[in-house]
C-alpha positions in Angstrom: -3.2 -62.8 -101.1 -2.7 -66.5 -102.6 -4.6 -67.5 -106.1 -5.0 -70.6 -107.5 -2.0 -71.5 -109.7 -2.4 -74.1 -112.7 -2.5 -77.6 -111.4 0.9 -78.7 -113.0 2.7 -75.4 -112.3 4.4 -74.4 -109.0 2.3 -75.3 -106.0 1.2 -72.1 -104.6 2.8 -70.5 -101.1 1.8 -72.3 -98.6 3.3 -69.6 -95.8 2.5 -68.5 -93.6 0.2 -71.1 -92.8 0.5 -74.6 -92.1 -0.3 -76.6 -94.6 -1.5 -79.8 -94.9 -0.3 -81.2 -98.3 2.8 -78.7 -98.6 5.7 -77.6 -97.0 6.9 -74.2 -96.5 10.0 -75.7 -99.0 7.5 -76.3 -101.9 7.6 -79.7 -101.1 5.4 -82.5 -100.9 4.4 -83.9 -97.6 5.5 -87.5 -97.8 2.1 -89.4 -97.1 0.9 -86.7 -99.9 3.2 -87.8 -103.0 0.7 -90.4 -104.4 -2.2 -88.4 -104.4 -0.1 -85.9 -105.9 1.3 -87.7 -108.4 -2.1 -88.8 -109.7 -3.9 -85.4 -109.6 -0.5 -83.9 -111.5 -1.3 -86.5 -114.2 -4.9 -85.8 -115.0 -5.8 -84.1 -117.8 -7.9 -81.1 -116.7 -11.0 -82.1 -119.0 -10.8 -85.8 -117.0 -11.1 -83.8 -113.5 -14.2 -81.4 -114.7 -15.7 -84.1 -115.9 -15.3 -85.7 -112.3 -16.2 -83.2 -110.3 -19.1 -82.7 -112.4 -20.1 -86.4 -111.9 -20.2 -86.3 -108.5 -22.4 -82.7 -108.3 -24.6 -84.5 -110.1 -24.5 -87.6 -107.9 -24.3 -85.7 -105.0 -28.1 -83.7 -106.4 -29.7 -87.4 -107.6 -28.8 -89.4 -103.3 -30.6 -86.1 -101.8 -27.0 -85.2 -99.9 -28.2 -81.5 -99.3 -28.4 -79.2 -96.2 -30.8 -76.2 -96.1 -28.6 -72.9 -95.6 -30.8 -70.0 -93.4 -29.8 -66.8 -94.3 -31.4 -63.3 -92.8 -31.1 -62.2 -96.1 -33.3 -64.5 -98.0 -36.8 -64.7 -97.3 -36.6 -68.7 -97.8 -34.3 -71.1 -96.9 -31.9 -72.5 -99.4 -30.8 -76.6 -100.3 -28.0 -77.4 -101.6 -25.7 -79.8 -102.1 -23.2 -80.0 -100.0 -19.7 -78.8 -102.0 -17.4 -81.7 -102.2 -13.7 -81.4 -102.5 -11.8 -84.1 -104.5 -8.5 -83.4 -102.9 -8.2 -85.9 -100.0 -7.0 -84.6 -96.2 -4.4 -87.1 -94.9 -3.4 -88.5 -91.4 -0.5 -90.3 -90.8 -1.1 -93.4 -88.8 0.9 -91.9 -85.7 -0.4 -88.5 -85.6 -4.0 -90.1 -85.4 -3.4 -92.8 -82.7 -2.2 -89.4 -80.9 -5.7 -87.9 -81.6 -7.2 -90.6 -81.1 -5.8 -90.8 -77.2 -6.4 -87.8 -76.7 -11.0 -87.9 -77.6 -11.2 -90.6 -76.1 -10.1 -88.8 -72.7 -11.9 -85.8 -73.7 -15.2 -87.4 -73.9 -14.6 -89.4 -70.9 -14.0 -86.5 -68.6 -17.2 -84.7 -70.6 -19.4 -87.9 -69.7 -18.2 -88.2 -66.0 -18.8 -83.9 -65.7 -22.3 -84.5 -66.8 -22.7 -86.9 -64.4 -21.2 -85.4 -61.6 -23.6 -82.3 -62.1 -26.3 -84.4 -62.2 -26.1 -86.0 -59.1 -23.3 -85.4 -56.3 -21.7 -82.2 -58.0 -18.3 -82.9 -56.6 -16.5 -80.5 -59.0 -18.9 -77.3 -57.9 -18.1 -78.4 -54.0 -14.6 -77.8 -54.4 -15.0 -74.5 -56.8 -12.9 -76.3 -59.8 -15.8 -74.5 -62.2 -18.0 -72.2 -61.0 -21.6 -72.8 -59.4 -23.6 -70.1 -61.3 -21.8 -70.6 -64.5 -23.6 -74.5 -64.3 -26.3 -73.7 -62.9 -27.7 -70.9 -64.7 -26.5 -72.2 -67.6 -29.4 -72.8 -70.5 -28.7 -76.0 -71.3 -28.7 -77.4 -67.6 -31.8 -79.2 -67.4 -32.7 -79.8 -63.3 -35.1 -82.5 -64.5 -32.2 -84.4 -64.7 -31.0 -84.5 -61.3 -30.5 -87.7 -59.1 -31.8 -89.6 -62.5 -29.9 -92.0 -63.2 -28.7 -93.4 -67.3 -28.1 -97.0 -68.5 -24.8 -97.9 -68.2 -23.4 -93.7 -67.0 -23.2 -92.9 -70.8 -24.7 -89.5 -70.9 -22.9 -89.1 -74.5 -23.3 -92.1 -77.2 -22.2 -89.9 -79.6 -20.0 -86.9 -80.1 -19.0 -84.8 -82.5 -14.9 -82.8 -81.1 -13.8 -80.2 -83.5 -10.2 -80.1 -84.1 -8.0 -76.9 -85.8 -4.4 -76.9 -86.2 -2.1 -73.7 -85.6 1.1 -72.0 -87.7 3.1 -74.7 -86.1 0.3 -77.7 -87.2 0.1 -78.2 -83.1 -3.4 -79.5 -82.8 -5.9 -77.6 -80.6 -10.2 -78.3 -79.5 -11.9 -76.0 -81.2 -14.9 -77.3 -79.7 -17.1 -79.9 -78.2 -20.8 -80.9 -80.1 -22.4 -82.8 -77.6 -26.0 -82.5 -78.0 -26.9 -83.8 -81.7 -23.8 -83.5 -83.7 -24.0 -83.7 -87.1 -22.1 -84.1 -90.4 -22.1 -88.4 -90.1 -23.5 -88.5 -93.1 -20.9 -86.3 -94.9 -18.6 -88.3 -94.0 -19.7 -91.5 -95.0 -20.4 -90.0 -98.8 -17.8 -88.4 -99.0 -15.8 -92.3 -98.9 -18.4 -93.4 -101.0 -18.6 -91.1 -103.7 -13.7 -91.0 -104.0 -14.2 -94.1 -103.9 -16.8 -94.6 -107.2 -15.3 -91.4 -108.9 -11.8 -91.7 -107.9 -11.2 -95.5 -107.6 -7.4 -95.3 -108.7 -6.4 -92.8 -105.7 -8.5 -94.8 -103.0 -7.3 -98.1 -104.0 -3.7 -96.7 -104.2 -3.3 -95.9 -100.6 -4.2 -98.2 -97.7 -7.2 -96.2 -95.7 -8.2 -97.3 -92.5 -12.3 -98.1 -92.8 -15.0 -96.4 -91.7 -18.4 -98.8 -92.9 -17.9 -100.6 -89.8 -18.3 -97.4 -87.4 -22.2 -97.6 -88.2 -22.1 -101.5 -87.1 -20.2 -99.4 -83.8 -22.8 -97.0 -83.3 -26.0 -99.2 -83.9 -24.0 -101.9 -81.2 -24.1 -99.2 -78.5 -27.4 -98.0 -78.7 -28.6 -101.3 -78.4 -26.5 -102.3 -75.2 -28.6 -98.3 -74.0 -32.2 -100.3 -74.3 -34.0 -100.1 -70.7 -35.5 -103.2 -71.5 -32.7 -105.7 -72.0 -34.7 -106.9 -75.4 -32.0 -109.2 -77.8 -33.3 -106.7 -80.3 -34.9 -103.6 -78.6 -36.5 -101.2 -81.2 -35.1 -98.0 -82.0 -36.2 -95.1 -83.7 -34.3 -92.2 -84.7 -36.3 -89.0 -83.9 -36.0 -86.1 -87.0 -38.1 -82.3 -86.6 -38.5 -83.7 -90.1 -37.9 -82.5 -94.0 -37.8 -79.0 -93.5 -34.6 -79.4 -90.9 -31.5 -78.5 -92.5 -29.8 -81.9 -91.7 -32.8 -84.0 -93.4 -30.9 -86.2 -95.5 -28.0 -87.2 -92.5 -31.3 -88.3 -90.5 -32.7 -90.4 -93.3 -29.7 -91.9 -94.4 -28.6 -93.3 -90.9 -32.0 -94.0 -90.1 -31.7 -96.0 -93.4 -27.6 -97.1 -92.8 -29.0 -98.5 -89.5 -32.1 -100.0 -89.8 -33.7 -98.2 -87.7 -36.9 -96.6 -87.4 -37.4 -92.9 -88.5 -40.1 -90.8 -86.6 -41.3 -87.5 -86.3 -43.0 -86.7 -82.7 -46.3 -87.0 -83.6 -45.4 -90.7 -85.4 -45.0 -91.6 -81.3 -47.2 -91.8 -77.8 -47.3 -92.2 -74.5 -49.1 -94.0 -72.8 -48.7 -95.2 -68.7 -45.5 -93.6 -69.1 -44.1 -96.3 -72.3 -43.8 -94.7 -75.5 -45.2 -95.9 -78.7 -45.0 -96.5 -82.2 -48.0 -95.7 -84.5 -48.1 -98.0 -87.3 -50.4 -99.8 -90.0 -50.4 -102.3 -87.3 -51.2 -100.7 -84.3 -48.5 -99.9 -81.4 -45.6 -101.1 -81.2 -43.2 -100.3 -78.1 -39.8 -98.1 -79.1 -36.9 -98.9 -76.4 -34.5 -96.6 -77.9 -34.6 -92.9 -78.8 -32.0 -91.5 -80.8 -33.5 -87.5 -81.1 -31.8 -85.2 -83.3 -34.1 -81.7 -81.3 -33.1 -80.0 -79.0 -33.9 -80.6 -75.7 -36.6 -77.3 -75.8 -38.5 -79.6 -78.1 -38.1 -82.8 -76.9 -41.5 -83.0 -74.3 -43.7 -80.1 -74.0 -44.7 -81.7 -70.5 -41.3 -81.0 -69.5 -39.9 -78.5 -71.9 -41.1 -75.7 -74.2 -44.7 -76.4 -73.9 -45.4 -74.5 -77.5 -43.1 -77.5 -78.9 -44.9 -79.4 -81.5 -42.1 -81.3 -83.0 -41.6 -83.7 -79.7 -43.5 -85.9 -77.7 -45.8 -85.2 -74.3 -44.9 -87.4 -71.2 -41.1 -88.5 -72.9 -39.5 -87.4 -70.1 -41.9 -89.4 -67.8 -41.3 -92.8 -69.5 -37.6 -91.6 -69.4 -37.3 -91.4 -65.5 -39.7 -94.5 -65.3 -36.7 -96.7 -67.1 -39.3 -97.5 -69.7 -37.2 -95.5 -72.5 -34.1 -94.4 -73.3 -33.2 -90.8 -74.6 -30.0 -90.7 -77.1 -27.9 -88.9 -76.0 -28.9 -88.1 -72.7 -31.2 -84.7 -72.0 -28.7 -81.8 -70.1 -26.0 -82.9 -72.1 -26.1 -79.7 -73.3 -24.7 -77.9 -70.2 -21.1 -79.7 -71.1 -20.8 -78.1 -74.4 -21.4 -74.9 -73.8 -18.7 -72.2 -74.5 -17.8 -70.8 -71.7 -17.8 -74.8 -70.0 -15.0 -75.4 -72.2 -12.9 -73.4 -71.2 -12.8 -75.9 -67.7 -12.4 -79.0 -69.6 -8.8 -79.0 -68.7 -9.2 -78.8 -64.9 -12.4 -81.6 -66.2 -10.1 -84.4 -67.1 -7.3 -83.4 -64.5 -9.8 -83.9 -61.8 -11.8 -86.9 -63.5 -9.3 -89.0 -64.7 -6.3 -88.0 -63.0 -4.2 -87.0 -65.9 -2.9 -84.1 -67.9 -4.8 -82.8 -71.4 -3.8 -84.9 -74.4 -5.7 -82.5 -76.5 -4.5 -78.5 -75.8 -7.8 -76.3 -76.3 -7.9 -72.6 -77.9 -6.5 -69.8 -75.4 -10.0 -68.9 -74.0 -11.5 -65.6 -72.5 -14.3 -66.1 -69.9 -16.1 -62.7 -70.1 -17.9 -62.9 -67.3 -14.5 -62.0 -65.6 -13.6 -58.1 -64.9 -10.1 -58.9 -66.0 -10.3 -60.2 -68.6 -13.3 -59.1 -70.2 -11.0 -55.8 -70.2 -8.0 -57.6 -71.7 -10.2 -58.8 -74.8 -12.1 -55.0 -74.9 -9.2 -53.4 -75.7 -7.8 -55.9 -78.6 -11.4 -57.1 -80.2 -9.5 -56.7 -83.9 -7.4 -59.6 -82.9 -10.5 -62.0 -81.2 -12.9 -64.3 -82.3 -15.5 -63.7 -80.0 -18.5 -66.1 -79.6 -22.0 -66.6 -78.0 -21.8 -69.6 -75.5 -25.0 -70.9 -76.4 -24.9 -70.6 -80.0 -22.9 -73.4 -82.7 -23.0 -73.8 -86.3 -21.3 -69.9 -87.1 -23.5 -67.8 -85.3 -23.9 -65.4 -83.1 -20.0 -64.8 -83.6 -16.8 -62.1 -84.6 -14.4 -62.8 -86.1 -11.6 -59.5 -85.4 -9.6 -59.5 -88.2 -12.0 -59.5 -91.0 -14.3 -56.9 -88.6 -15.6 -53.4 -90.0 -14.9 -51.0 -86.7 -18.7 -50.4 -86.9 -19.4 -54.4 -85.9 -16.8 -54.1 -83.3 -17.9 -51.2 -81.7 -21.0 -53.1 -81.9 -19.8 -56.1 -80.6 -18.5 -54.3 -77.7 -21.5 -53.0 -76.3 -23.4 -56.5 -76.4 -20.5 -57.9 -73.9 -20.2 -55.1 -71.9 -24.3 -55.6 -72.0 -24.0 -59.3 -71.3 -20.4 -60.7 -70.6 -21.9 -63.5 -69.4 -22.6 -64.6 -72.6 -19.8 -64.8 -74.0 -16.1 -66.3 -74.9 -13.0 -64.3 -76.5 -10.3 -66.8 -78.5 -7.1 -65.3 -79.9 -7.1 -65.7 -83.9 -5.8 -69.0 -84.9 -4.7 -69.4 -88.7 -6.8 -72.7 -88.8 -4.3 -74.9 -91.0 -5.0 -75.2 -95.2 -5.5 -77.6 -98.0 -5.5 -77.7 -101.4 -8.9 -77.2 -102.6 -9.0 -78.1 -106.4 -11.3 -74.9 -108.7 -11.5 -75.3 -112.2 -8.8 -77.7 -112.7 -6.4 -75.5 -110.6 -5.4 -75.7 -106.8 -5.9 -73.8 -104.4 -5.5 -73.0 -100.1 -8.6 -73.0 -98.1 -8.5 -73.5 -94.5 -10.0 -76.3 -92.8 -10.8 -77.7 -90.1 -12.3 -81.2 -88.3 -14.6 -82.9 -86.5 -14.2 -86.1 -85.4 -16.5 -88.5 -84.0 -16.7 -90.7 -80.7 -18.7 -93.5 -80.6 -19.4 -94.6 -76.4 -20.7 -98.1 -75.6 -19.4 -100.8 -74.3 -16.2 -99.5 -75.2 -14.9 -95.7 -77.1 -14.2 -95.1 -80.7 -13.4 -92.7 -82.5 -14.0 -93.4 -86.2 -10.9 -92.8 -88.4 -10.5 -90.0 -89.8 -13.8 -87.7 -89.3 -15.0 -84.8 -91.0 -12.7 -82.2 -93.0 -14.5 -78.8 -93.5 -13.5 -76.2 -96.1 -14.1 -72.8 -95.7 -14.9 -71.6 -99.3 -14.6 -68.2 -99.5 -11.0 -66.8 -100.1 -9.0 -66.0 -96.5 -12.2 -66.9 -94.7 -12.2 -69.0 -91.3 -15.7 -70.0 -91.0 -16.0 -74.0 -91.5 -19.8 -74.2 -91.1 -22.0 -75.9 -93.9 -24.9 -73.7 -91.9 -22.3 -71.2 -93.5 -21.7 -72.3 -96.8 -18.5 -74.4 -95.7 -17.8 -78.0 -98.0 -16.4 -80.8 -97.3 -13.2 -83.5 -98.0 -12.7 -87.0 -97.3 -10.2 -87.9 -95.0 -8.4 -90.3 -94.7 -5.8 -92.5 -91.9 -3.7 -94.2 -93.5 -2.5 -97.6 -92.1 
């Protein structure tokens, strides 16, 4: 197992993984050479001082994430661990990723429209009807309901990984209310203020305009046609793990930050309560799940949503972003069929491949996986954030046996994938470089046109040897640069 080494000595051994900075010959990749030289020139004391300033700044600005653990009686609010060595993506590499993400989100949006209207893909047997109609995120309430500009997915977060050869794969699609936006922008802000000599010595594609693109997309989706529609971000409140992100986005885009009790529905129109009375709201960027959106339509015990908001939505008096029911397309079993969606709706071959996936409702694939659980990553189809997973190579015999029983009892709830050793990148630990596994969450905004935010959010598994990068499981993040 690789150990941290002195920053100014021989780099760590990058094999057997794909390393973002170092090649197998221990030489630095061309696009990383300037960053490597500048870090090499830094004194350990200065570097530690900057890292301490980074954590202090994040605490002062409230850049936090609430960590929930079954082992703890109370949730733990903490800063997101931030690593100062940026992840760098060459322009040519990024252009291919961008094309692949455009293609994928286009097909996913067409799939959602199809299943809530004519269901042609189901009639032709390309995707099993039962898999869609019995999916917990399929919403019959959305059947035959048209949405503005046919945009069901305004913002999506697509998780990408690289295998041992450096080839990119799509690991997961996040379409309901993807998180991580704020950490992308804050990472760039921190690097600009605390490591300016690094940032300004590179030509990095700008990300700041992406918030304007997102705001323009929300305005365009207003059903009222007003030149200045009222837009609100609906948050579950300050106890939500991503509340910092909700406040950040509302402030940066100049939109209202609202909770369910701030809104009321009158005559199928949604209003914000304020000290000056009621004000009609046109677009709601929701950061709560469908189940809690409207107690009259979904979960009757919900205290987070707004009673009657779905009636206002059906009446065309408010738009909800992302549309209710989009979760059916980011289910992990449906994920296995996205390449077929691309072929069906776009008449193209996928630019970005899926990780090979076994759907455990299929008897032959289930038997194959059960015989090799120690080599597999098994995921519960409806969960995210690193929950409900078995990582076979690091699991105990008892954990493998327990998971086998879960699969046998409810095979429809699980998919399995071969373990891919995620690519690695160096992080700074106590003034030394150490290798850690990473992934990339790319954010795609669909408005008048589709835009991929340059770079996205690189997430880091900070525990040595771990493949789990999720913030909810203790992961950290890096700034991600697309070099022009």
